[in-house]
N, C-alpha and C positions, 0 to 999 in steps of 0.2 A: 493398578495404574491410576494415577491421579487425573483429575478432570482435564487439565490442559494436555496431559499425555495422550489421551484419546484423540484430541483435536490434532495434535502433532502427528500421530500415527495416520490419521485420515489424510493430512497434507502430504505425508511421505508416500502414501498409496497414489494420490493424485499426481505427484511428481513422476512416479514410475509409469503410470498409465500414459501421461502426456508425453514422456520421453519415448515410450514404445510406439506411440502413434506418430510422432514427428520425425523420429530417426530415419525411417525409410526415405523420406524426401531429402535428407541431408542433415547438416548440423542444426540442432534446435536453437543454437545461439545466433544463427544467421537468417535474415529475412530473404526469401527466395527472389523477391523483386524489390529491392530497396529504392528509395527515391534518389539518393546520392550514389553515384557510380563509384566503383573501386578506383577509377582514374582520378576522380575528384578528391576523395578522401585518402586514397592510398590503401592498398589491401591491409596492411598492418595497423594503420591508424584508425580505422573505423571503430574498433573496439575501444580505443583510447578516447576518441571523441564521444562515443556513446557513454562511457563510464564517467567522464568529466561532466557532461550535460546531465546525466542521471543523478549524480551526487548534488549538483547545483539545484536541480528540480526538487529532489528530496528535501534539501535544506529549506527551500522556499515553502514547501507544503508543511513542514514542521513549524516554521515561523508563523505561517498563516493559521495553523491549528491553534497555537497559543494565543495569537491575537484575537481570533474570533471567540474563543472560550472566555477570554477576559472582557470582551466588548459586547457580545450579543447573547440574548436570552436563549435563542434556538440552539446555539453552540453549547451553552452551559447545560441545557437539558440533555442534549446528546451525550455530553461528557458524563453527566450523572448516570445516564442509562447504561453506558459502557463501562463505567468505573468498577462495579462489583466484580466483573470477570477479571479485570486487570489487577485488582487488589489481591486476588487469589494466586497470582503468579509469583514464583520465586524469580530471582535474577536469571538463573539458568533457563527457566521456563520462558521468560521474555526473549532471550537470545534464540532458543530453539524454535519458538513459534514465529519469530520475525524472519528467520532464515527459511524455514520450511513453508510458511504461508506465502512468502514472496516467490520462492522457487516454484511451488505448485501453481499459484495463480498466474505467474508470468509465462510458465511453460504452457499452461492451458489456454489462457485468453490471448496472449500475444503470439507465442510461437506456433501454436496449433490452430486456433480459431481465426486469428486475424488474416493470415494468407488465404484462408478458405472463405470466410464470410465478408471480410472487408473491415476497414478501420471503424466506421461508425457502428455497425451491428455488434462488434465485439465489445465496444465501450458501453453500449446500451445493455447488453447482457451482463457485463461486469457490474454495472450499477444496480440492475435488478437483483442479482444474487447477493448484493450487500444490504438488502433490506433487513431490518430487524423488527421484532414486535415492539410496539410502543408508539408514542406520538411523534418521535423523531425519525420514523422509518424512511420517509421520503427525503428528508434532509440528507441522511446518510447515503441513500441511493444516488441522489443528485451529486453529492460530493464525490462518490466513487466513480460515477459516470465521467465527471470532469477529469479526475486523475487518470482513469483508464484511457480516456481520449488522448491526453498528453503523452502517456507512456506508449501508446500505440504509434503516435506521430514520431516519438523518439526512436522506437524500434524500426519503423519503416524508413525514417529519414536517414538514419546512420547505417541501417542494415544489421545492427548488432543488438542482441538482447542484454548485454552486460549493463548498460545504463538503466533500463527498466528494472532489472534485478536489483541493482545497487540502490536505486531510488526507493523501491518498494520495501526492501529490507531496512533501510534507514528510517523511513517513515514509520513502519510498523514497530521497530525496536524502540525508537525514541518516543513515539506517541504512546506506546503501551506503558513505558516508564513514567511518562507525564500523567497518564490516566491513573496509574497506581499511587502516585505521590501527591498530586495536586487536587485539593478539594476546592471547587469553585464556590462553595457556599460562603456568604459573607461571614466574616469572623465577628463574634460578639465582642463588644468593648468590655474591658474589666469594669466591675461595678463602681469603682472609685472614679473612673473617667466618665461614666454615664452620669453620675451625680454632679460632676463639675460642669458638664455640658448643659 
């Protein structure tokens, strides 16, 4: 099994465990005590609202990722630290990891832990587990905390996990592809242009 395959298998196990622990309380896709009542959103439209808001938030995170990498040194350093893993992924690896990581993490942090611990503690824990070795570890953890907080608000606000799932999968899939293909190092000018300058 290739390197990303082991990570995908771990996320699949995480999905199974989180599902097994959340299912006795009811559907893992529904928050037991949402902010918005079914009367406000309508029973059938909660998932649609969640999905629409989740896709919008996911696109916002993707755009913010690109903007920060092109503008700030801390974001470029983080991009460079994460890039070797992304470059090792095939297109199918990107898709599988995006889907399994978003499902595993959303089922664990939002569906299982948030109703039990609360909104802020699950976001803090989500940030802490996203630390990575290296100088950018706290930047990545802070970014993950912010994203986890918004995903938690979306889950509890609409009562549906579909939006956080969609946002997480979109961010992971698109950003893994961006990491794989975008080199933030300044490009060297051709020798002829350097002489003319």
